[in-house]
N, C-alpha and C positions, 0 to 999 in steps of 0.2 A: 441660341441656347441660354436658358435661364440660369442665373447664378445659383439658384436653389438646387440645380442638378448636381452641384458639387457635394451636396449632402449625401449623395449615394455612395461616396467614398467613406463616409463616417458611419452610416446606418444601413441596415437592411432595407431594401426598397419597400418591403411590406409595411414598414413603419414610417413611411413618408407619404403625405397626401398633398396634392396641389389644388389650389382654388377650392378648398374644403369648406362646405357650409357649416358654420359654427352652431347652427340649431341642432346639429347632431352631437354636440359636445357640451350642451348646457341643459340643466334640469328643467328650465322653462320651455325648452324646445323652440326658441326664437333666435334669430341672428343670421346675418349675411356671411359671405365667404371670407376666409383669410387667404393670404398669398400662399402660405404653406403651413402645414401642421405636421409635427414630428412627435414620435413616441419613443424616447430613449429607454433602454433596458438596463442600464447600469450607470454608475457615477462617471466613468471614463467617457461614455457616449454623451452624457450631459455636458461635461467639460468641453468636449470637442465641438459640440453644437454651439455652446456659448462663445468659444473662441472664433468659430466660423462667423457668427453674427457680428462680433466685435470687429474682426478683421475686415469685414465687408460693409461695415457701418449700416447694418440691418436692424431695424427696430424689432424687438422680440418681447413676448409676454409669456410668462409661465402660468399654466393653469393645472388644476387637478381634475376633480369630478365635475366642475362647472356648476356647482350647487349654489354659488354665491356670485354668479356672473351673468351680466347682460351684454350682448354684442349687438351693436346697431345694425339696422336692416341693410345699410350699404356695405357692411362688412368692415374689415380692419386690414389696413395695408401693413402687414407685419408677419413675422414668423411666430407661430404659436408652438410652444414647447409643452406638450401635454404629459404630465407625470401621473400615471395611474397604475393599473394592476400589472403592467409589464415590468414595473420597478417597485416591488411590494413585498420583499422578503421580510420575515419576522423571526426573531430569535428570542427565546426565553431563557433567562439565567437567574434562578432563584426568584427574588422579588423584582427583578429588572426585565423589562421587555424592550428590545431594540427593533424598531420598525422603519422600513424604508418609506420614503415620502408618498409613494403611490398606493400604499396599503389603505383600504377603506377604514374609516373610523369604526363602523359597526363590526367589521371583521376583527379588528383589534380587540374590541370589547368582548367578543365571543372567545377569542384566544385567552384573554385574561380569565374569563369565567371558567374555561376548561381547565385552567391551571390553578383554580381556587384562589385567584388574586383579586382583591377588591380595590376599587378606586376609579374604575372605568365604567361603572354601571350607567352613569349619566349620559354616556356617549353612544349607547347602543342603537339609537335611532337617528343620529346626526348623519345626514346623507353626503358627507364629504370625504376627502382624503386626509391623511396625516399631515401632508405638507400644508394644505389649506387650513386644517384645524389648528396647526401651530401658528400660522400667519395671523389668523383672526382670533386666536385664543378662544376657540370654540367652547361653548358651554350649554348646559341645559340642566334643569331639575336641581339647581343649587351647586352643580359642579362645573369646573372649568379646567382647561389644559394646564394653566399655571399651577394648579394644585398638585399635579402629578409628574410634570416634566422635569427630569433630572439633567439631561444634556440635549443639545441640538447641534446637528452637523449641517453646515451649509457651505455653498460655494460663494466666494466673494466676487467683487467686480472684475477680478482677473481670473476667475474660475479656479481659484485655490481653495482646497478643502479646509474649513475652519470648524473647530468644535468649541462650544461655549456651554456654560452651565445655564440651567433654566432661569436662575435668578438674574442672569445678565441679558436676558432676551427682551427686557423692558415690556413685560406683559402688563396689560390693563384691560379694561372692558372692551372686548372685540378689537384688540390692538396688540401689536408687538413691534419690535424693531424691524421686522420684515415688511411691515406696512410703510414704515419710514424709508426703507431701502429696498425698493422693488427689484433692484438689480441683483440682490442676494437670492439664492435659490436653496430652499430647505431640501436636504437630501435624506436625512433620517432624524429620528428623535429616540431618546432613551427615556423610558418611563419608570418611575419607582413606585411600586404598589405595595400593598400589605397582604399578608396571608388572611384568607377569609373562609367562610363556609359556603360551599358551592350551592347548596340549597337556598341559602339566604341571598346570595348574589343573583341566582336565577330568578328568585321571587321579585327582587327589586327591579331587575331588568324587564321582566314581564309586566310589572306595574307601570314602568316608564313607557313601554311600547304601547300598552293599552291606552294610557293617557294620551299619547301622541296620536293614535288612530282616532280616538274619540274627539279630540279638540283641534286637530290640524288636518287640512285638506290634502292628505298624502295621495289621494286617488287622482289628483290632477297635477299636471306639470306646474312646478312653482320653484322658487329659490329660497324657501324658508322665510324667516322674518325679513320684511322689506326695510324696516327702519330700526336704528339703534334705540334702545329704551331711554327716553329723556328722564332726567333725574326728577323723581317725585311723581311720575306718571306711568301709565301703561298705555302703549300705543293702541292696542285693540279697543280699549275703552274710549280713548280720544276719538278714534275713527267712528266707533259706534255712536257716540254722543253727537257726532256731526250728521248722523243719519245716513252714513255711506255704506253700511253693510249690504253687499250684493250689487253695489253700483258698478257699472261696467263702461268701458270705452272700447269699441271694437270687440276683439276676442279676449281682452284682459278684464278680469273681474275681481273686485274685493270679495274674498271668500265669505260665504254665508256661515261658515263654520268657525272661522277665526278672522277677525277684521284686520289683524296684523299681517295677513298674507294676501298676495295677489296671485291669482291662478290664470293659467292659459286654458280657456274653455274649449279650445280646439283649433282656432285659426288666428291666434293673436300674432301681431307683429311687435317688434321691439318698440316701435313708435307708440303703439297702443299702451304698452306697459309703462313707458316713460311719461306719456301724457297722463295716465292714471296716477302715477307717483306724484307728479307735479300738482295735479288737481287736489289730491289728498293733502299735500303739504300746504297748499293755499287755504283750503277750508279749515284745517286744524289751526293754522296761525290766525286766520280771520276770527275764529270763534274763541280760541283759548290763549292766543299770543304765544303758543309753543312752536318753536322751530324744529321740525323733524329732520333728521339727518339719515341719509340712506346708508344701509349696511352693505348693500350690493355694490359690486365693482362693475363699472361701465366701460366698455372698450369700443373703439371705432369712431367714425365721424371726424369732424374737424376739431 
């Protein structure tokens, strides 16, 4: 009997998957299996899963929508805790919105719009969850989570619930304290927005979405921006100037629409994607002396 069967005392069986292919849980649609994947539905279940993992000395990783995640083809020997729409309640109180970590970022931006609250328009097309958005200080079109987060609730290394102010979360470009402490699990965030005009909010969101559709390859599986923006440069232009637009390895291709993106043309493996990432890094450094740093999180392998 597998130790993971003990999870059936904590969670409903329908929320537990064994030997689950991670390609089903990443927006790139690549990745081998994990030992076990669970989808908790409330804070108590998350706490109990964390305690189970700690007591049994099991490696675990917490994921959201998998929009910033690569899992190697051989898979990952670990427990995957997936926090998505089964844990996604949203409450609006005047200018404040409290959202559980599994709520999608686009859904939250729509709820803000429906309540004539401005500040989340930048996030309407970000394909991640609130938990992931807080962890990476997600941003687009001049906006970032740091600008609107009032408080963050998380579980510490002992699964205790802690609430901190946004100013204490150590936000910076695509970074927060939760990158430094992967053992912490974001469970909710409270956003402070401003009253606005619903027509103006809608117009701004439509403009952002139209720009995203025009400039980004959202019709293909991808994980958004591959690399962090190096100071003084734009990744897409660096890649373009290396003549790499459309360059492919296996089923992984540098998008012809935006060279800062790598797409899965249909049959990519994680190895294809990683080989292409490394090829781009080598060519850009060779030509410009610029070291690109991945924005994506990579799990599995040795």
